[in-house]
DRENSE-131367 format. One line per field, with one value per residue (C-alpha): residue in three letters; y, z, x; residue number from 1. Coordinates in nm, 4 decimals. Layout:
res c(ALA,...)
py c(Y,...)
pz c(Z,...)
px c(X,...)
n c(NUM,...)
//
This chain:
res c(MET,ASP,PHE,SER,PHE,SER,GLU,ALA,GLN,LEU,GLU,HIS,ALA,GLU,HIS,VAL,ARG,ARG,PHE,VAL,SER,GLU,ASP,LEU,PRO,ARG,LEU,LEU,PRO,GLU,GLN,PRO,ASP,ASP,ALA,THR,PHE,ALA,ARG,ALA,ALA,TRP,GLU,ARG,CYS,ALA,GLU,GLN,GLY,LEU,LEU,ARG,TRP,ARG,VAL,PRO,GLN,ALA,LEU,GLY,GLY,ALA,SER,LEU,ASP,LEU,THR,THR,LEU,ALA,LEU,ALA,PHE,GLU,THR,PHE,GLY,ARG,TYR,CYS,PRO,ASP,LEU,GLY,PHE,SER,TYR,ALA,PHE,SER,ALA,ASN,SER,TRP,SER,LEU,GLN,THR,ALA,LEU,ILE,GLU,PHE,CYS,SER,PRO,GLU,GLN,ARG,HIS,TYR,LEU,GLU,ASP,VAL,MET,ALA,GLY,ARG,ARG,ILE,GLY,ALA,PHE,ALA,MET,THR,GLU,GLY,SER,ALA,GLY,SER,ASP,THR,ALA,ALA,LEU,GLU,THR,ARG,ALA,THR,ARG,ASP,GLY,ASP,ASP,TYR,VAL,LEU,ASN,GLY,SER,LYS,ALA,TYR,VAL,THR,LEU,GLY,PRO,VAL,ALA,ASP,PHE,ALA,VAL,VAL,PHE,ALA,SER,THR,ASN,PRO,GLU,ALA,ARG,ALA,TRP,GLY,VAL,SER,ALA,PHE,LEU,VAL,ASP,ARG,GLY,THR,PRO,GLY,PHE,GLU,GLN,LEU,PRO,ALA,ASP,PRO,LYS,MET,GLY,LEU,ALA,GLY,THR,PRO,ILE,GLY,CYS,PHE,GLU,LEU,ARG,GLU,CYS,ARG,ILE,PRO,VAL,ALA,ASN,ARG,LEU,GLY,ALA,GLU,GLY,VAL,GLY,SER,SER,LEU,PHE,SER,ARG,VAL,MET,GLU,LYS,GLU,ARG,PRO,PHE,ILE,LEU,ALA,PHE,THR,VAL,GLY,ALA,MET,ALA,ARG,GLN,LEU,ASP,GLU,ALA,ILE,SER,PHE,ALA,GLN,THR,ARG,GLU,GLN,PHE,GLY,GLN,PRO,ILE,GLY,LYS,LEU,GLN,SER,VAL,ALA,ASN,ARG,ILE,VAL,ASP,MET,ARG,LEU,ARG,LEU,GLU,PHE,ALA,ARG,MET,LEU,VAL,TYR,LYS,THR,ALA,TRP,LEU,GLN,SER,GLN,GLY,ASN,SER,ALA,GLN,LEU,GLU,GLY,ALA,MET,ALA,LYS,LEU,TYR,LEU,ALA,GLU,ALA,PHE,THR,ALA,SER,SER,LEU,ASP,ALA,LEU,LYS,THR,GLN,GLY,GLY,ARG,GLY,TYR,LEU,THR,GLU,SER,GLY,ALA,GLY,SER,ASP,LEU,ALA,ALA,ALA,ILE,GLY,GLY,LEU,LEU,TYR,GLY,GLY,THR,THR,ASP,ILE,GLN,ARG,VAL,VAL,ILE,ALA,ARG,CYS,LEU,GLY,LEU)
py c(-6.0868,-6.3419,-6.2035,-6.4663,-6.6760,-7.0474,-7.2773,-7.2408,-6.8795,-6.8434,-7.1083,-6.9121,-6.6016,-6.7642,-6.8545,-6.5317,-6.3513,-6.6318,-6.5471,-6.1466,-6.1599,-6.4064,-6.4769,-6.1429,-5.8797,-6.0435,-5.9758,-5.6095,-5.2780,-5.1818,-4.8102,-4.8469,-4.5705,-4.4262,-4.5392,-4.9410,-5.2081,-5.5009,-5.7876,-6.0797,-6.0322,-5.9966,-6.3244,-6.4876,-6.3861,-6.5679,-6.8854,-6.8875,-6.8554,-6.4538,-6.3641,-6.6310,-6.5435,-6.3452,-6.5438,-6.8261,-7.1570,-7.1893,-6.9617,-7.1336,-6.9390,-6.9863,-6.8560,-6.7297,-6.5820,-6.1924,-6.2320,-6.4742,-6.2443,-5.9119,-6.1038,-6.2154,-5.8595,-5.7115,-5.9855,-5.8546,-5.5079,-5.5704,-5.7576,-5.6380,-5.3330,-5.1644,-5.0257,-4.9004,-5.2600,-5.3680,-5.0673,-5.2395,-5.6023,-5.4543,-5.2608,-5.5472,-5.7814,-5.5285,-5.3086,-5.4877,-5.8576,-5.7752,-5.6372,-5.9380,-6.1731,-6.0666,-5.9345,-6.1042,-6.3552,-6.7081,-6.5847,-6.3021,-6.5297,-6.5515,-6.1980,-6.3208,-6.6619,-6.4371,-6.2070,-6.5032,-6.6705,-6.3497,-6.3815,-6.0732,-5.7012,-5.5065,-5.1804,-5.0174,-4.6771,-4.4823,-4.1447,-3.8513,-3.5282,-3.3698,-3.6752,-3.9006,-4.0831,-3.8703,-4.1044,-3.9272,-3.6530,-3.8998,-3.7044,-3.9987,-4.1369,-4.4910,-4.5083,-4.8044,-4.8824,-5.1988,-5.4799,-5.2619,-4.9448,-4.6505,-4.4693,-4.1509,-3.9696,-3.9627,-4.1381,-3.9933,-4.1741,-4.5347,-4.7502,-4.9519,-4.8062,-4.7542,-5.1313,-5.2839,-5.5504,-5.4589,-5.2128,-5.2083,-4.8394,-4.6818,-4.4469,-4.3089,-4.4715,-4.2557,-3.9355,-3.8150,-4.1024,-3.9541,-4.2088,-4.4962,-4.4326,-4.5318,-4.8936,-5.0714,-5.1917,-5.4546,-5.2731,-5.4312,-5.2908,-5.2215,-5.1726,-4.9197,-4.5679,-4.6787,-4.4964,-4.5064,-4.2622,-4.2668,-4.3116,-3.9775,-3.8790,-3.8665,-3.8123,-4.1711,-4.5124,-4.5406,-4.8628,-4.8917,-4.6724,-4.4163,-4.2490,-4.1771,-4.3303,-4.1344,-4.3135,-4.1753,-4.3579,-4.6431,-4.9333,-5.1871,-5.5036,-5.5382,-5.8777,-5.7153,-5.4771,-5.5758,-5.6517,-5.5181,-5.1648,-4.9046,-5.1116,-4.9243,-4.7078,-5.0180,-5.2278,-4.9248,-4.9194,-5.2657,-5.2327,-4.9883,-5.1811,-5.4465,-5.2423,-4.9806,-5.1824,-5.3691,-5.1465,-5.0313,-5.3507,-5.3657,-5.0326,-5.2300,-5.4462,-5.1208,-4.9583,-5.2385,-5.2224,-4.8385,-4.9107,-5.1902,-4.9805,-4.6667,-4.8499,-5.0192,-4.6267,-4.4889,-4.7773,-4.7255,-4.3693,-4.1561,-3.8125,-3.6128,-3.9351,-4.1723,-4.2842,-4.1100,-4.3454,-4.1688,-3.8183,-3.8354,-3.6506,-3.9199,-4.1962,-4.0661,-3.9990,-4.3569,-4.4773,-4.2469,-4.5092,-4.8005,-4.6563,-4.6307,-4.9679,-5.1073,-4.8861,-4.9851,-5.3342,-5.3434,-5.1892,-5.4144,-5.7151,-5.5825,-5.5393,-5.8704,-6.0169,-5.8258,-5.8826,-6.2518,-6.3070,-6.1419,-5.8256,-5.4754,-5.3089,-5.0093,-4.7605,-4.9727,-4.9803,-4.6077,-4.5755,-4.8247,-4.6565,-4.3288,-4.4091,-4.6288,-4.3473,-4.0706,-4.3157,-4.4274,-4.0659,-3.9886,-4.2654,-4.2271,-3.8595,-3.9581,-4.2362,-3.9504,-3.7299,-4.0112,-4.0620,-3.6689,-3.5473,-3.9299,-3.9721,-3.6886,-3.8659,-4.0863,-4.4029,-4.3915,-4.4890,-4.2479,-4.0205,-4.2972,-4.4089,-4.0663,-4.0321,-4.3593,-4.2947,-3.9484,-4.1322,-4.3348,-3.9875,-4.0157,-4.3198,-4.5788,-4.2475,-3.9778,-3.9046,-3.6525,-3.9054,-4.1551,-3.8978,-3.8162,-4.1706,-4.1989,-3.9143,-4.0596,-4.3823,-4.1517,-4.0348,-3.6784)
pz c(-7.7671,-7.6048,-7.3251,-7.2560,-6.9218,-6.8929,-6.6109,-6.4106,-6.3606,-6.3581,-6.0633,-5.8790,-5.9267,-5.7745,-5.4859,-5.4149,-5.4271,-5.1726,-4.9469,-4.9733,-4.9662,-4.6862,-4.4873,-4.4664,-4.3887,-4.0348,-3.9438,-4.1013,-3.8690,-3.9586,-3.9493,-4.0032,-3.8785,-3.9880,-3.6739,-3.6571,-3.9056,-3.9728,-3.8779,-3.7920,-4.1718,-4.3227,-4.1452,-4.2372,-4.6034,-4.5837,-4.4440,-4.7325,-4.9672,-5.0945,-4.9885,-5.1857,-5.5307,-5.6923,-5.5774,-5.7915,-5.6900,-5.6488,-5.3425,-5.2114,-5.3915,-5.5907,-5.9010,-6.0687,-6.4004,-6.4620,-6.6187,-6.3687,-6.1148,-6.2706,-6.2485,-5.8951,-5.7969,-5.9812,-5.7963,-5.4676,-5.5285,-5.6184,-5.2890,-5.0276,-4.8484,-4.7369,-5.0139,-4.7614,-4.6970,-5.0649,-5.1399,-4.8763,-5.0090,-5.3820,-5.2532,-5.0550,-5.3351,-5.6213,-5.4371,-5.1506,-5.2561,-5.5787,-5.3828,-5.1768,-5.5028,-5.7303,-5.5079,-5.1632,-5.0950,-4.9923,-4.6466,-4.6746,-4.7958,-4.4709,-4.4878,-4.8003,-4.6367,-4.2984,-4.5502,-4.7156,-4.3715,-4.2835,-3.9755,-4.0778,-4.2369,-4.4708,-4.5680,-4.8934,-4.8211,-5.1109,-5.0713,-4.8363,-4.7978,-5.0713,-5.3045,-5.4666,-5.7816,-5.8167,-5.6528,-5.7397,-5.4630,-5.1737,-4.8345,-4.6471,-4.6017,-4.5694,-4.4709,-4.4690,-4.1405,-4.1550,-4.1400,-4.1271,-4.2509,-4.0666,-4.1993,-4.1350,-4.2592,-4.2775,-4.5086,-4.5496,-4.6679,-4.5844,-4.6446,-4.3481,-4.2276,-3.8644,-3.8369,-4.0517,-3.8950,-4.1343,-4.4133,-4.7363,-4.7154,-4.9783,-4.9238,-5.0807,-4.9920,-5.2759,-5.3376,-5.5612,-5.8258,-5.7199,-5.8710,-5.9354,-5.5713,-5.4446,-5.2241,-5.0493,-4.7133,-4.4825,-4.1415,-3.8492,-3.6112,-3.3181,-3.4520,-3.2441,-3.4508,-3.6505,-3.5376,-3.6602,-3.6331,-3.5175,-3.8589,-4.0275,-4.0562,-4.3990,-4.6178,-4.7496,-4.7186,-4.3647,-4.2252,-4.4057,-4.1751,-4.3516,-4.1536,-4.1478,-4.0416,-3.8735,-3.9108,-3.6358,-3.6490,-3.7395,-3.7901,-4.0270,-4.1379,-4.4435,-4.4748,-4.4776,-4.7662,-5.0681,-5.3619,-5.4802,-5.3203,-5.5586,-5.7487,-5.5446,-5.8209,-6.0660,-5.7669,-5.7786,-6.1154,-6.1551,-5.8789,-6.0453,-6.3837,-6.1684,-5.9869,-6.2428,-6.4721,-6.1228,-5.8166,-5.9200,-6.0584,-5.7425,-5.8300,-6.2049,-5.9328,-5.7208,-6.0297,-6.1220,-5.8040,-5.8610,-6.1910,-6.0287,-5.7442,-5.9798,-6.2103,-5.9102,-5.7767,-6.0920,-6.1765,-5.8170,-5.7231,-5.9021,-5.9594,-6.1633,-6.1866,-6.3402,-6.2563,-6.2538,-6.4834,-6.7751,-6.7423,-6.9808,-6.8041,-6.5021,-6.8031,-6.9786,-6.6648,-6.5885,-6.9735,-6.9176,-6.5878,-6.8065,-7.0975,-6.8352,-6.6487,-7.0127,-7.1117,-6.7661,-6.8015,-7.1319,-7.0355,-6.7384,-6.9038,-7.2397,-7.0177,-6.8621,-7.1945,-7.3440,-7.0152,-7.0378,-7.3629,-7.2945,-7.4159,-7.2641,-7.1563,-6.9879,-7.2097,-7.1407,-6.7850,-6.7266,-6.9397,-6.7327,-6.3721,-6.5126,-6.6759,-6.3774,-6.1305,-6.3304,-6.4375,-6.0716,-5.9487,-6.1958,-6.1824,-5.7933,-5.8355,-6.0909,-5.8605,-5.5564,-5.7901,-5.9354,-5.5541,-5.5117,-5.1348,-4.9924,-5.1896,-4.9762,-4.6849,-4.4704,-4.5022,-4.8693,-4.8793,-5.1910,-5.0177,-4.9008,-5.2475,-5.3872,-5.1303,-5.1749,-5.5514,-5.4913,-5.3546,-5.6437,-5.8431,-5.5789,-5.4697,-5.7155,-5.9083,-5.9268,-6.2843,-6.3553,-6.3437,-6.5376,-6.8446,-6.8251,-6.8538,-7.1697,-7.3170,-7.2890,-7.4616,-7.7628,-7.7849,-7.6419)
px c(2.9887,2.7837,2.5828,2.3714,2.4315,2.4666,2.2392,2.5506,2.5772,2.2118,2.2161,2.5139,2.2994,1.9651,2.2171,2.3372,1.9489,1.8268,2.1368,2.1117,1.7632,1.6776,1.9916,2.1799,1.9100,1.8603,2.2050,2.2491,2.1259,1.7762,1.9261,2.2895,2.5045,2.8759,3.0561,2.9688,2.9858,2.7956,3.0843,2.8614,2.7146,3.0749,3.1308,2.7911,2.9148,3.2712,3.0996,2.9014,3.2026,3.1440,3.4439,3.6188,3.4959,3.7771,4.0049,4.2141,4.1638,4.5163,4.5067,4.2000,3.9400,3.6483,3.8199,3.5151,3.5110,3.4335,3.0961,2.9757,3.1031,2.9113,2.6278,2.6794,2.7648,2.4441,2.2251,2.4157,2.3246,1.9789,1.8779,2.0931,1.8962,2.2266,2.4008,2.6553,2.7445,2.7182,2.9825,3.2479,3.1986,3.2779,3.5789,3.7157,3.6618,3.8184,4.0564,4.2065,4.1762,4.3580,4.6487,4.6585,4.6103,4.8578,5.1459,5.1061,5.4688,5.4022,5.4936,5.2129,4.9940,4.7833,4.6588,4.4697,4.3460,4.2099,4.0213,3.8623,3.7529,3.6148,3.8683,4.0213,3.9363,4.1415,4.1755,4.3431,4.4963,4.6186,4.4640,4.5945,4.4803,4.6563,4.7087,4.4191,4.4908,4.8378,5.0393,5.3766,5.2554,5.2348,5.3477,5.3990,5.7368,5.8476,6.2467,6.4332,6.6333,6.8050,6.4922,6.2929,6.0787,5.9911,5.6521,5.5643,5.2521,4.8373,4.5993,4.2379,3.9105,4.0042,3.7612,3.6747,3.9903,3.8399,3.7541,3.9970,4.2589,4.5295,4.5908,4.8035,4.9489,5.1414,5.4343,5.7242,6.0470,6.2394,6.0517,6.2730,6.1861,5.8237,5.5490,5.8534,5.9454,5.6421,5.5910,5.2917,5.3185,5.1102,5.0263,4.8387,4.6201,4.8171,5.1203,5.2961,5.2875,4.9874,4.6556,4.3221,4.1124,3.7261,3.4985,3.4264,3.0417,2.9516,2.6425,2.5654,2.6834,2.5847,2.7453,3.0764,3.3115,3.5663,3.8301,4.1758,4.5325,4.8235,5.1401,5.4089,5.7479,5.5728,5.8250,5.7339,5.9543,6.0769,5.8959,5.5756,5.6493,5.4001,5.5992,5.9245,6.0433,5.9313,5.6698,5.3786,5.2441,5.2306,5.0175,4.8047,4.7439,4.6757,4.4394,4.2578,4.2705,4.0666,3.8458,3.7002,3.4831,3.3296,3.3646,3.0309,2.8569,2.6507,2.4945,2.3270,2.1190,2.0267,1.9114,1.6807,1.5316,1.5034,1.3271,1.0728,0.9659,0.9247,0.6943,0.5293,0.4719,0.3845,0.0836,-0.0756,-0.0285,-0.3304,-0.3309,-0.5985,-0.8429,-0.5719,-0.2219,0.0959,0.2392,-0.0091,0.1738,0.3867,0.6827,0.6668,0.6488,0.9749,1.1574,1.0896,1.2020,1.5386,1.5683,1.5100,1.7525,2.0986,2.0082,2.0531,2.3778,2.5205,2.4539,2.6307,2.9516,2.9654,2.9236,3.1034,3.4321,3.3938,3.3885,3.6949,3.9010,3.8177,3.9511,4.2915,4.2207,4.3371,3.9863,4.1173,3.8937,3.6011,3.6697,3.7077,3.3506,3.1833,3.3102,3.2527,2.8625,2.7581,2.8789,2.6766,2.4216,2.3529,2.3198,2.0562,1.8285,1.8333,1.7121,1.4844,1.3319,1.3408,1.1355,0.8815,0.7724,0.6927,0.7027,0.7042,1.0762,1.1822,1.0971,1.3830,1.1181,1.0908,1.4807,1.5070,1.7297,1.9576,2.0069,2.0854,2.3510,2.4930,2.4988,2.6628,2.9650,3.0117,3.1363,3.4510,3.5739,3.7352,3.9062,3.6666,3.4316,3.6943,3.9887,3.8032,3.7584,4.1066,4.1897,3.9152,4.0555,4.4166,4.2944,4.1681,4.4876,4.4408)
n c(1,2,3,4,5,6,7,8,9,10,11,12,13,14,15,16,17,18,19,20,21,22,23,24,25,26,27,28,29,30,31,32,33,34,35,36,37,38,39,40,41,42,43,44,45,46,47,48,49,50,51,52,53,54,55,56,57,58,59,60,61,62,63,64,65,66,67,68,69,70,71,72,73,74,75,76,77,78,79,80,81,82,83,84,85,86,87,88,89,90,91,92,93,94,95,96,97,98,99,100,101,102,103,104,105,106,107,108,109,110,111,112,113,114,115,116,117,118,119,120,121,122,123,124,125,126,127,128,129,130,131,132,133,134,135,136,137,138,139,140,141,142,143,144,145,146,147,148,149,150,151,152,153,154,155,156,157,158,159,160,161,162,163,164,165,166,167,168,169,170,171,172,173,174,175,176,177,178,179,180,181,182,183,184,185,186,187,188,189,190,191,192,193,194,195,196,197,198,199,200,201,202,203,204,205,206,207,208,209,210,211,212,213,214,215,216,217,218,219,220,221,222,223,224,225,226,227,228,229,230,231,232,233,234,235,236,237,238,239,240,241,242,243,244,245,246,247,248,249,250,251,252,253,254,255,256,257,258,259,260,261,262,263,264,265,266,267,268,269,270,271,272,273,274,275,276,277,278,279,280,281,282,283,284,285,286,287,288,289,290,291,292,293,294,295,296,297,298,299,300,301,302,303,304,305,306,307,308,309,310,311,312,313,314,315,316,317,318,319,320,321,322,323,324,325,326,327,328,329,330,331,332,333,334,335,336,337,338,339,340,341,342,343,344,345,346,347,348,349,350,351,352,353,354,355,356,357,358,359,360,361,362,363,364,365,366,367,368,369,370,371,372,373,374,375,376,377,378,379,380)
//
């Protein structure tokens, strides 16, 4: 495996760094909240071509290779001052766009075009109150009625759900077939019977509204079915395969920022007549942060290399999602502890990082689910 970067990849990362550190912050709120979304910043990302990164050239995208993408997302996470916005950008790229890229019909292609141009925001709605990764347990139903489907049910914890202009909604079209009876539908904002509830208050990732959908006798034309009837579970599995290794790539950058800040603080903060970095307990904590960062990078770029070679990377992808989620949480706590009492203050930003990191243990498949996937890959 060659982990070196080409000149073009480094130039692209530098372009991302300049945009995210210099241009984007002017469009992000100083104190983001759960109910609002920085749409102007999103549209600026679209203008700069960031929403085209993952899309093949044949569909109007930039068609960046996976290594370039991993580096770009790491850079985005390193310099974006809002981890909630970073997460929204990552979820859009790896979840929603994967579904549209691989399953949209030519007649549905305008959804992807609108997403790339920043004209419309999409959401990916699989999870329900009693069903997350278990597609066979979906309670939302889609009943065929002539040239339409009638959807009834609810969705929970939908990233960008309250502000989305449309959503990919999963529903069971054949409950007896369980997982093989699930289908996916493109549902537009304002469709009768489709209600987007207000954003749910949450402990972290402010700036990325998350909420529920209610579907009551929601009539959707057959033309809005995404893929064939019954392929919803396959669609979801395909999205997860693409998403797992890279949805947390932005946290590699965040961990790099935390490490730099911890080292600087430990070098300048003095106690007992010396910088606290001279204290072994503090130094060891920072060493652990560096080790986690190194291992996280290796897993992300190894998975990118494997997939770029056409190899299956289900095991490596699940390990990457699991390790990055737990590593970012541990390093966020270490960063807070290194700052002592200051770390507990809102102004330090350490608490915001920790709250955001905890979200990574849950979204995109919990760490428990990743362990199930890894165990199955090991034949257990």
